[in-house]
C-alpha positions, 0 to 999 in steps of 0.5 A: 545034886551032884557038881564037879569042880575042874582045875581052872586058869587065874580067877579074876573080877569083882564079887559081892558075896551073899548078904550075910546070914547072921545079920539078916535073921537079926534084921528080920527078927528085930523089924517084927517087933518095930512100930512101922515098916522096916526094909532089910536089903541086900539080905541073905537069900538062902533057905535059913533066912527065908524059914526065918521070915516065914516063921515071923509071918506066922508070928503075926508079922507081915513080911513080903519079898522085895527086890534083894531083900524083905519088907516088914511090917511089925505085927500090929497089937504084937506077936500072936501065937502060931497055928502050927509048929515053926519049922526052921529047916537047917537054921541053928540061928533061926530056932535058937533066936526065935525061942528067944523072941517067943519067950520075951513076948509072951507067946507059945510056940513049937519050933523044929527043923530037919534030921540035922538041926533035931541033933543039936543042943538046945539045953544051952538056951533052955536055961537061961530062957528058964531063969528069965521066966519062960517055961521050955521043953525039949525031946530028951532034955536037950533036943528039938523040937522046942516048946516055948512058953513065954512069961513076964520076963524077970531081970537076971544075971547069966553066966553062959556056958560056952562063948555063943552069940546064938545063945547070947543073942537068944537071951537078948531078944527074950530081954526085950520083953523086960519091963524093969530092971536089967539082964546081965550076961557074962560070956567066957570068952568073945563071940559075935557081937551082932545083937548088941550093935544092932539094939544099940543102933536102934536105941536100946540101953545096951553096953558091951565089953569085956565079957559082959552085956548089960540090957536095961529096961525100959526097952524102946519101942523100936520105929521101922528102920532100913538096913542094908546088909553087908555082904557075909564074910563066911561066904567071902572066905570062900572066894579069898581062899580060891583065889589065893590058891589058883595061881595067877589070881586077882579078885576084888571082894566088896562090901564085906562085913569086917566086924572084928568079931568075925574076921578071924579067917582073914587074920588065919589066911594072912598069918598063912601067907595070903596076900590080902588088902583090907580097906573099910569104907564108909558105913551107913548101919551098925557093922563096918563093911569094907573091900578085900583084894586077893591075889594068889600066894603060897600057904604055910601051916600055923596053929588056929586056936582060942580067940582066933579060931572063935572068930573063924569057927564057921570057916574051919572047912574052908581053912582046912582046905587051905591047910590041905594046900599048904606046906607044913602042919596046920593045927585047929585047936579047941574046936569041940563046937564043930561037932555040933554044927550041920555036920560034925565038921571036925570029921567031915572037915578032916575026911574033906582035907584027907581025900585032897591028899593031906595027912590028917589027925583028929581029937575030940576038939582038934585037927591036925593037917599036915599039907603037901603044897598041892591038892589031888582030885577026888570025890567028897561026901558033903554029908549035908552040910553047905560048907563041906560041899563049898569048900570042896568046890573051891578045892577043884579050882586048885587041884591036880584033878576033878573034885566031885561033891555027891551032893551040893544041894545044901548049899541053897541054905546060905548061898544060892548064888555061889555056883554062879558067882564062882563060875563068873570068876573063872571056875570050871563047874558042871 
């Protein structure tokens, strides 16, 4: 699926990005354990979340699509062992969170995914799940397929080896099977707190802050709930960068997730000189939401590392495009985790920025990008990574010549509406 993005005039209008993937996964999974019927609306319709919905159906929940989301009836009598392997496609979030769900419900399941997912490390979830009482088998001791046999969940105190919301959430979902005592998790640094917010919103006895999360039994039986998922801030970032780079642009991005553990990309863009106006709106669920207005601006290089990078890790490829268009040097530091995403995102982001005309150096955990204040046209290999493909198409809107992406089909894993939404704002795509 080759797509070409050509230089265009000012981007104008209002866009509601696709629903947040992280929240959709968590909403579906927790709803599968609830008593009664839940409705997840504004949900992410991509292949990743659809894979989670299909897996939950095989585990015994009743999941059916409704306009703009899913309706979920918790599994009557509890989850069951699936009769077949659960294929989670390209979703690292789905395979790690569902492994935790199975471990906490005394179930047995085998989970796998596509070739990319089968190269992503899973020992980081196997170790805490085993300490909590589950049995976990991995290919070559680290990779999917994963076989999980759940057991009686034991209280545990565990320090995560990496700051990872996926690992933390895997443990918290397993801990929903805890009958007494408490699970204490310690993080080496900040990560997304979506699971903590959702479980607390539904009545669980959970506390978090200062690198420590405590979930205490007894775990309440959740009642069915309705949750309107906010728009994905990671998806919004593509529109923010596009409008920043295309002269004369003025775009409003609405109903966006404003969880402070996820807004690092906004902070980074502002530090680079982007013109962003952010307003928090009233929220009806566990997460803050708001509206962002973005107008075109000239950018300059900055350092992106530490807590700022942790809160913007998924946005590294599109921030690399912003860096290539900026004046001066941008450094993305302490980014080793980027090497085990859908692609090696240190190398794929570097290759993208280099193709656009920037001078780029990489190291084991860093990318240094010297921008020239403009972008050149080029041909880009997406490497099967949705964020590389989307970033390249954004770059084409502001480049001096067309940007051709060899295969944009991976975009459907996270945002099947992306091409149409970008075109409605004025992008020239074919």
